[in-house]
VOMITI-189172 format. One line per 2 residues: for each residue x, y, z of C-alpha. Coordinates in Angstrom, 2 decimals, padded with zeros to 5 digits. Layout:
X:Y:Z  ...
% end
This chain:
031.94:-005.15:024.03  028.38:-005.94:025.17
027.22:-004.75:028.56  026.79:-007.24:031.36
023.34:-008.87:031.07  020.55:-008.24:033.52
019.31:-011.16:035.55  017.05:-013.15:033.29
013.51:-013.56:034.52  011.74:-016.72:033.47
007.94:-016.65:033.55  006.96:-019.35:036.08
004.46:-021.01:033.74  007.10:-021.29:031.03
010.12:-022.27:033.08  009.91:-025.94:032.20
010.24:-025.17:028.50  013.67:-023.63:029.12
015.17:-027.01:029.95  015.14:-028.04:026.31
017.04:-026.02:023.72  015.07:-027.63:020.89
011.51:-026.60:021.66  008.84:-027.55:019.15
005.32:-026.21:019.09  003.96:-029.63:019.94
005.59:-029.54:023.39  003.42:-026.64:024.54
000.41:-027.43:026.63  -002.72:-027.89:024.53
-004.77:-026.72:027.51  -002.98:-023.37:027.37
-003.89:-023.06:023.70  -007.51:-024.10:024.18
-008.14:-021.39:026.72  -007.41:-018.81:024.02
-009.57:-020.29:021.27  -012.48:-018.26:019.96
-015.78:-019.47:021.30  -018.46:-020.04:018.62
-021.02:-017.26:018.40  -024.47:-017.21:016.93
-024.99:-016.00:013.38  -025.04:-012.23:013.21
-023.23:-011.87:016.54  -020.40:-009.47:017.26
-017.70:-009.61:019.90  -019.45:-008.99:023.28
-016.80:-006.47:024.28  -017.42:-004.51:021.09
-020.87:-003.55:022.41  -019.36:-001.72:025.39
-019.71:002.08:025.38  -016.69:003.82:023.81
-014.09:005.43:026.05  -012.83:008.00:023.54
-013.91:011.17:021.77  -014.56:009.27:018.52
-018.20:009.19:017.43  -019.88:006.07:018.85
-021.19:005.17:015.40  -017.60:004.86:014.17
-016.94:002.23:016.83  -019.63:-000.12:015.57
-017.87:-003.31:014.38  -017.85:-003.49:010.60
-017.86:-007.29:010.53  -020.11:-009.94:011.99
-020.01:-013.72:012.29  -022.13:-015.73:009.86
-022.02:-019.51:009.70  -018.55:-019.58:011.23
-017.01:-016.92:008.99  -016.53:-013.21:009.75
-018.15:-011.10:007.03  -018.20:-007.37:006.28
-021.65:-005.98:006.97  -023.62:-004.73:003.98
-023.84:-001.15:005.23  -020.04:-000.86:005.28
-019.45:-002.10:001.73  -019.46:001.22:-000.13
-016.03:002.12:-001.48  -014.33:-001.10:-000.46
-011.26:-002.28:-002.34  -011.19:-005.20:-004.83
-009.65:-007.62:-002.31  -012.59:-007.06:000.04
-015.02:-007.82:-002.79  -013.23:-011.10:-003.48
-013.53:-012.04:000.20  -017.25:-011.22:000.20
-017.90:-013.33:-002.90  -016.34:-016.36:-001.19
-014.38:-016.57:002.03  -010.86:-017.68:001.08
-010.67:-020.07:004.03  -013.32:-022.25:002.42
-010.55:-023.53:000.18  -009.08:-025.04:003.33
-011.87:-025.81:005.80  -014.22:-027.12:003.09
-011.43:-028.82:001.09  -011.98:-026.57:-001.91
-008.28:-026.85:-002.71  -008.76:-030.49:-003.67
-011.33:-029.61:-006.34  -009.30:-026.66:-007.60
-006.21:-028.82:-007.94  -007.98:-031.07:-010.46
-008.48:-028.19:-012.91  -005.97:-027.10:-015.54
-004.87:-023.48:-015.58  -006.76:-023.04:-018.85
-009.98:-024.25:-017.19  -009.35:-022.03:-014.19
-008.89:-018.91:-016.30  -012.24:-019.42:-018.04
-014.21:-018.69:-014.85  -013.68:-015.53:-012.78
-014.35:-017.23:-009.44  -011.75:-019.89:-010.19
-009.27:-017.23:-011.36  -009.83:-015.29:-008.13
-009.29:-018.52:-006.20  -005.89:-018.98:-007.82
-004.70:-015.37:-007.85  -006.14:-014.14:-004.53
-007.82:-016.66:-002.23  -005.05:-019.24:-002.31
-002.84:-016.71:-000.50  -004.79:-017.64:002.66
-003.24:-021.09:002.21  000.19:-019.55:001.68
000.15:-020.03:-002.10  001.06:-017.16:-004.43
000.51:-017.61:-008.17  003.41:-016.21:-010.18
001.14:-015.33:-013.13  003.33:-012.57:-014.56
006.65:-014.41:-014.84  005.94:-018.09:-014.07
002.39:-018.80:-015.17  000.97:-021.89:-013.47
003.64:-021.98:-010.78  003.33:-020.92:-007.16
005.43:-019.70:-004.30  004.45:-021.33:-001.00
005.11:-019.44:002.24  005.22:-021.34:005.52
004.59:-020.51:009.15  007.81:-020.95:011.14
007.47:-019.24:014.54  010.77:-017.86:015.83
012.48:-019.19:012.70  013.04:-022.59:014.33
012.95:-025.61:012.03  014.27:-029.18:011.96
016.40:-031.26:009.66  013.36:-033.43:008.88
011.33:-030.40:007.84  014.22:-029.03:005.79
014.62:-032.34:003.95  010.92:-032.44:003.17
010.95:-028.92:001.72  014.04:-029.85:-000.32
012.21:-032.88:-001.70  009.31:-030.68:-002.79
011.38:-028.18:-004.76  013.78:-030.78:-006.15
011.19:-032.21:-008.50  010.70:-028.80:-010.14
014.26:-028.57:-011.46  015.34:-025.04:-012.38
011.97:-023.66:-011.30  012.40:-024.98:-007.77
014.32:-023.15:-005.05  013.83:-021.80:-001.53
014.35:-018.45:000.14  014.92:-017.44:003.75
012.69:-014.40:004.29  013.02:-011.24:006.38
010.50:-012.76:008.82  012.59:-015.83:009.76
010.57:-017.95:007.38  010.80:-020.32:004.41
009.36:-019.65:000.98  009.57:-022.44:-001.58
009.17:-021.91:-005.32  008.11:-023.80:-008.42
005.02:-025.48:-006.91  002.28:-026.52:-009.34
-001.37:-026.69:-008.33  -002.02:-030.45:-008.85
000.71:-031.18:-006.26  -000.69:-028.90:-003.55
-003.00:-031.33:-001.69  -000.17:-033.82:-001.25
002.32:-031.09:-000.30  -000.07:-029.87:002.42
-000.35:-033.41:003.77  003.43:-033.70:003.75
003.79:-030.42:005.62  001.38:-031.63:008.28
003.31:-034.90:008.64  006.51:-033.01:009.55
004.78:-030.44:011.77  004.60:-027.54:009.32
001.80:-025.45:007.86  001.45:-022.74:005.23
-001.97:-021.68:006.50  -002.79:-017.98:006.92
000.64:-016.83:005.79  -000.41:-014.38:003.08
-002.74:-011.45:002.34  -004.95:-010.19:005.19
-003.58:-012.46:007.90  -001.18:-012.50:010.83
002.30:-013.13:009.50  005.09:-015.26:010.96
005.80:-014.35:014.62  009.43:-013.26:014.86
011.60:-013.96:017.91  015.21:-014.07:019.06
017.13:-016.44:016.72  019.34:-017.34:019.70
016.41:-018.13:022.00  017.30:-020.69:024.66
021.00:-020.79:023.75  022.01:-017.14:024.23
024.09:-016.55:027.40  022.79:-012.96:027.52
019.14:-013.44:026.61  016.43:-011.72:028.63
013.80:-014.38:028.02  013.35:-017.39:025.75
010.96:-016.15:023.04  010.07:-019.58:021.62
007.18:-020.40:023.96  005.57:-017.04:023.19
006.00:-017.13:019.42  004.71:-020.70:019.38
001.67:-019.74:021.44  000.92:-016.82:019.13
001.28:-018.97:016.02  -000.87:-021.75:017.45
-003.56:-019.26:018.40  -003.44:-017.55:015.00
-003.96:-020.79:013.04  -005.92:-022.67:015.73
-003.21:-025.32:015.77  -003.09:-025.41:011.95
-006.85:-025.97:011.68  -007.64:-022.38:010.75
-008.77:-019.62:013.12  -011.67:-018.13:011.17
-012.17:-015.30:013.66  -009.02:-013.51:012.48
-008.70:-014.43:008.80  -010.68:-011.42:007.58
-008.40:-008.59:008.68  -008.24:-005.31:006.74
-004.57:-005.95:005.88  -001.60:-008.02:007.00
-000.38:-007.83:010.61  003.14:-008.49:011.85
004.00:-009.54:015.46  007.33:-010.07:017.19
008.51:-010.97:020.69  011.76:-009.44:021.94
014.08:-011.69:023.91  017.49:-010.04:023.58
019.18:-006.70:024.18  020.36:-006.89:020.56
016.81:-006.45:019.20  017.50:-008.97:016.45
013.71:-009.06:016.01  013.38:-005.42:014.75
010.47:-004.37:016.99  010.09:-000.92:015.45
008.76:-002.29:012.14  006.08:-004.61:013.56
002.37:-004.05:014.14  002.77:-005.47:017.65
006.08:-005.82:019.46  006.35:-007.34:022.93
009.15:-005.57:024.86  010.32:-007.37:028.05
009.58:-005.49:031.27  008.83:-006.33:034.89
006.06:-004.81:036.95  005.65:-005.26:040.69
008.12:-008.13:040.54  006.29:-009.95:037.75
007.66:-010.60:034.27  005.78:-009.37:031.24
005.94:-007.07:028.25  005.38:-003.44:027.37
003.73:-003.09:023.97  004.76:-001.18:020.86
002.22:-000.91:018.04  001.75:000.23:014.48
005.13:-000.21:012.76  004.87:-000.89:009.02
006.17:-000.24:005.50  003.99:000.48:002.47
004.17:002.25:-000.85  002.74:005.51:000.50
003.84:005.50:004.11  006.37:004.00:006.51
006.07:004.32:010.28  007.97:003.11:013.32
006.05:001.35:016.07  005.04:003.56:019.02
004.23:002.79:022.69  000.66:001.74:023.49
001.26:002.64:027.14  000.34:-000.90:028.10
001.95:-003.81:029.95  000.80:-007.42:029.95
001.96:-010.39:031.99  003.46:-013.41:030.27
000.11:-015.18:030.67  -001.64:-012.41:028.71
000.56:-012.50:025.61  -002.09:-014.33:023.57
-005.16:-012.56:025.06  -003.78:-009.12:024.16
-002.84:-010.36:020.69  -006.41:-011.61:020.27
-007.91:-008.36:021.60  -005.83:-006.21:019.30
-006.59:-008.34:016.27  -010.31:-008.17:017.01
-010.14:-004.37:017.32  -008.29:-004.17:014.00
-010.70:-006.64:012.36  -013.79:-004.85:013.69
-012.80:-001.24:013.03  -010.05:-001.16:010.42
-010.47:000.71:007.12  -011.24:-001.42:004.06
-011.12:001.14:001.26  -007.82:002.22:-000.30
-005.40:-000.66:000.39  -002.63:001.86:001.07
-004.58:003.10:004.10  -005.65:-000.20:005.66
-002.71:-001.04:007.93  -003.32:-000.80:011.67
-001.42:002.48:012.15  -004.08:004.25:010.06
-006.70:003.06:012.55  -004.54:004.26:015.45
-004.29:007.66:013.76  -008.05:007.86:013.36
-009.00:006.79:016.88  -006.04:008.38:018.64
-003.75:006.25:020.79  -006.03:006.40:023.83
-009.07:005.59:021.71  -007.32:002.63:020.10
-006.04:001.49:023.48  -009.59:001.61:024.87
-010.81:-000.61:022.03  -008.09:-003.16:022.78
-008.78:-002.97:026.53  -012.49:-003.67:026.27
-011.73:-006.78:024.22  -009.41:-008.15:026.92
-010.84:-011.04:028.99  -011.49:-008.82:032.03
-011.62:-005.57:030.07  -008.48:-004.38:031.85
-005.17:-003.38:030.25  -002.49:-002.19:032.65
-000.43:000.90:031.92  003.17:000.46:030.74
005.89:-000.42:033.20  008.94:001.76:033.79
011.02:-001.38:034.49  012.15:-002.14:030.94
014.64:-004.98:030.64  016.27:-004.15:027.30
019.54:-002.34:027.90  019.47:000.61:025.52
023.27:001.09:025.31  023.84:-002.53:024.32
026.17:-003.09:021.37  024.55:-005.45:018.89
026.47:-008.72:018.67  027.43:-010.59:015.53
025.82:-014.03:015.28  027.66:-015.21:012.14
030.60:-017.46:012.96  031.22:-019.63:016.04
029.91:-018.49:019.44  029.57:-020.19:022.85
026.10:-021.16:024.02  024.76:-020.87:027.55
024.99:-024.68:027.64  028.56:-025.53:028.65
030.52:-027.36:025.96  028.28:-026.28:023.09
028.42:-023.56:020.45  026.17:-022.19:017.75
027.48:-021.50:014.27  025.95:-018.72:012.17
026.11:-019.29:008.42  025.84:-016.60:005.76
023.27:-017.53:003.09  023.92:-015.12:000.18
020.69:-013.09:-000.22  018.78:-015.99:001.38
018.59:-018.21:-001.72  019.02:-022.00:-001.49
018.73:-024.95:-003.85  017.40:-028.40:-002.92
020.81:-030.07:-002.62  022.05:-027.28:-000.36
019.03:-027.71:001.93  019.67:-031.45:002.08
023.30:-030.79:002.97  022.29:-028.34:005.70
019.89:-030.92:007.13  022.69:-033.49:007.21
025.03:-031.00:008.88  022.42:-030.14:011.52
022.05:-033.85:012.33  025.73:-034.72:012.21
027.11:-031.79:014.17  024.14:-030.37:016.09
020.79:-031.52:017.41  018.96:-031.61:014.07
017.76:-028.03:014.49  018.25:-024.95:012.29
017.40:-021.31:013.07  016.43:-018.80:010.37
017.15:-015.08:010.88  015.53:-011.88:009.61
018.80:-011.13:007.77  018.15:-014.26:005.65
020.86:-016.34:007.30  020.84:-019.70:009.12
022.20:-020.71:012.53  023.17:-024.27:013.47
022.75:-024.54:017.28  023.87:-027.15:019.81
027.20:-028.03:018.21  029.57:-029.82:020.59
032.78:-027.86:020.80  034.75:-030.96:019.86
032.92:-031.01:016.50  033.33:-027.34:015.56
036.54:-027.71:013.55  035.12:-030.57:011.50
031.98:-028.55:010.82  034.00:-025.55:009.64
035.82:-027.81:007.19  032.59:-028.99:005.54
032.66:-028.22:001.77  029.29:-026.45:002.00
030.74:-023.96:004.48  033.97:-023.57:002.54
032.30:-023.04:-000.82  028.82:-021.55:-000.27
027.58:-020.73:003.22  030.55:-019.20:004.99
030.54:-018.46:008.73  032.95:-015.59:007.94
031.79:-013.87:004.73  033.34:-010.64:003.39
032.32:-007.75:005.58  029.99:-006.10:003.04
028.27:-009.42:002.34  027.42:-009.92:006.02
024.62:-007.38:006.05  023.32:-007.89:002.51
019.57:-008.54:002.28  017.46:-008.78:-000.87
013.81:-009.47:-001.59  012.68:-011.89:-004.30
012.88:-009.34:-007.10  011.46:-009.58:-010.61
012.82:-013.09:-011.19  009.80:-014.48:-009.36
007.70:-011.57:-008.08  005.21:-009.85:-010.38
005.21:-006.67:-008.29  008.97:-006.15:-008.42
010.19:-003.47:-010.81  013.80:-004.69:-010.89
015.83:-007.86:-010.39  017.36:-007.79:-006.91
019.16:-010.91:-005.65  021.75:-011.47:-008.39
022.19:-007.70:-008.81  022.74:-007.17:-005.08
025.52:-009.77:-005.09  027.13:-008.42:-008.27
027.15:-004.77:-007.19  028.45:-005.64:-003.72
031.28:-007.68:-005.27  032.19:-004.77:-007.53
032.10:-002.27:-004.66  034.34:-004.55:-002.58
036.99:-004.29:-005.31  036.90:-000.49:-005.08
036.88:000.17:-001.33  037.91:-001.44:001.94
035.56:-001.21:004.93  036.44:-001.95:008.53
032.97:-002.34:009.99  029.76:-003.99:008.80
027.45:-001.90:006.63  023.94:-003.23:006.19
022.75:-002.95:002.59  019.18:-003.96:001.70
017.52:-004.34:-001.70  013.81:-004.31:-002.46
012.31:-004.64:-005.92  009.38:-002.26:-005.38
007.96:000.25:-002.88  006.24:-002.52:-000.89
009.68:-002.84:000.73  009.75:-006.56:001.53
013.53:-006.06:001.64  013.08:-003.47:004.41
015.36:-000.85:002.84  014.30:001.80:005.36
016.11:000.01:008.22  019.36:-000.42:006.29
022.50:001.70:006.45  022.16:001.89:002.67
018.96:000.78:000.94  017.99:000.32:-002.69
014.32:000.48:-003.73  013.57:-000.63:-007.29
012.13:001.91:-009.71  012.28:002.85:-013.37
014.96:005.39:-014.28  016.42:006.87:-017.46
019.91:006.26:-018.79  022.28:008.84:-020.30
020.30:008.66:-023.55  016.97:009.30:-021.86
015.80:005.71:-022.35  013.89:003.86:-019.60
015.99:001.41:-017.60  015.96:-000.41:-014.28
016.97:001.86:-011.45  016.80:002.39:-007.69
015.99:005.05:-005.16  018.90:005.07:-002.70
018.14:005.35:001.03  020.70:006.18:003.72
020.68:006.30:007.50  018.43:003.50:008.68
019.24:002.22:012.15  018.22:-000.82:014.16
018.38:-001.36:017.90  017.22:000.88:020.73
018.06:004.03:018.75  016.17:002.79:015.69
015.50:005.23:012.90  014.13:004.86:009.38
016.45:005.87:006.55  015.75:008.70:004.15
016.10:009.19:000.41  019.66:010.06:-000.67
019.27:009.90:-004.45  016.24:009.09:-006.58
015.95:007.11:-009.81  019.59:006.10:-010.17
020.13:003.69:-013.11  021.30:000.37:-011.68
024.36:000.41:-013.93  025.49:003.64:-012.23
025.14:002.44:-008.63  028.65:001.08:-008.00
030.50:004.44:-007.86  027.68:006.00:-005.84
027.80:003.23:-003.25  031.61:003.39:-003.09
031.42:007.15:-002.53  028.81:006.71:000.22
030.96:004.13:001.98  033.97:006.46:001.89
032.13:009.62:002.96  029.77:008.20:005.58
031.06:004.79:006.70  034.83:005.22:006.94
035.76:003.12:003.90  039.13:003.59:002.22
039.70:003.40:-001.56  041.62:000.23:-002.44
044.18:002.23:-004.40  045.04:004.35:-001.35
045.04:001.34:000.97  047.53:-000.48:-001.26
049.73:002.62:-001.60  049.92:003.00:002.18
050.97:-000.60:002.80
% end
């Protein structure tokens, strides 16, 4: 049973947006966005705040910004180019955003893949720079085809947008499909380069963009999937995630001031006691808190996963008002852009910079980039109730709006085909308000369903046959990254294997409570195995004959919520074919499962 909610505090400037449960980014005030745009600076200029004397023990020379603005683009200074990684060299040769702001994508789309591969700069365009436009070439397994990642703040999308994405992948037949990601986002697959200019136009027509969704950019802002409809929410996160996304992409025109970061950067805004947004694994997490009677957020910083290191986010000892959500995001991004390491890619995430400067040193760099060079200390009035029991969102649940419910649908490992997306769009229109919500567990919520329509919705063939509101208990928490089917970095296949092994385990044991199992195909951990109860990280192993085979490192003990904790290695290099008995044993010994044989004997 969840605790009674605290009184929700609505930021005065955002109160009007709470009246509508279907908030699109276009409803936010353009004047609010404009006030946070980067002002043009002269060639060779640096951020004015960056010239302020340092307030830490770090050598002043280390605090010299490593980038400067030239002709509208932020470029790494020559004196900081020794020892930089290959991705930085590609950015120096040609800024990736030129493919967008100078329409370079249109010229590139006229070339065949054979022509592209003959010239290094064209090859780098296709394999690296296009990621700034959200396009990822699948050279290793699907030569000439691309995955396209969108920007979908808070995971909120519409039936119109869903139909458009379905129409894009439908033409690619077996190569076309879509995935719900662990950042409440869409990825579509099978795209070919000649189609890209028209696809981008189509995205714009339905209010979507893929801009700045890959490589060294700010990733999709995550928020509460129940924002605006949750009876127990602390604050509606949609206005904040929309503001962040609009700032990051300059309203889909491209914000060149923050497209040359040292590495990717993940933000989230917390709106519920349930912490559906997973704040501890984000570079910046906004945690609701009041101060002197005013609503705002305490800040956590530095959470990330990588091959060599995984860290939980830690307190910055800072509080910002609701009005300063974008300014502090901007200040922190500028500090990361100006000072972040650009050598070994495994040491370029923001936490490495925090380690080097110390928390107070890093905080000082953020503070002097704030509009008034002031960053208040953290508030003690946190609004998230730490003893809250995380609620299930799959199934039918009442909304705060009387007479309406939301229905959470299980999307097995987040994979959808075009006809399924079309059917979901129809269902959202017919039973709801034409809106769909994506979750970090790769599921979909249909909000704003009139209670009188719930039974008819539950009887839809799509819900009966594919996307159940009440899946088997072990399937509920199953998450899987793309895997080797489409991703060149993955060591093993994940999605089909995750489903198959879970089905086999279900036949061996009976569990009475949800167990979150996550799969990731490589140590990059897109499947976030470290936060799972049981996680599987792809690796090469050896079978009983000593021959190489696909395997997994098994993690146990990850926790989400206020007592979050990253899981630890339980067994290394287990052949995938040997995982079923190991998982069954884990479930019995650590999660209260009962062997099916014993359960049947006791009946």
